[in-house]
Residue, then its C-alpha position, 0 to 999 in steps of 0.5 A: m558942085r563947088s564942094g566937088w571942086l574943093k575936094f579935087l583941090l584937097g586931093l591935089w594938095l595931098l598928092l603934091s604935098p610931099w614934094i612941096l613940103g619936102y618929105w618925099r624921102i619918107t617912103s611910107a608918108l609919100w605913098s600914103q599921101v599919093v594914094v589918098g590924094v589920087l583916090i580923093i581926086l578920082l572920087s571928086l571927079w566922079e562926083i563932079v561928072g555925076v552932078e553935071e550929068n544929073n543936071q543935064n538929065n533934069d533939064q531934059n526932063e523939065e523940057r518934056 
């Protein structure tokens, strides 16, 4: 689960880095960072939610 949050932070960094590092005027670099950052964020959230749902299902199965 911790790796999902690390991936989320990586995606967030990629998304914000053009403005933080000051190369937002380079259009190709900006859009590649934004697209890859958003994809990593979405996939990491999918992983985090999937892990949490899987843990809840395992807990319910153990109670039976």
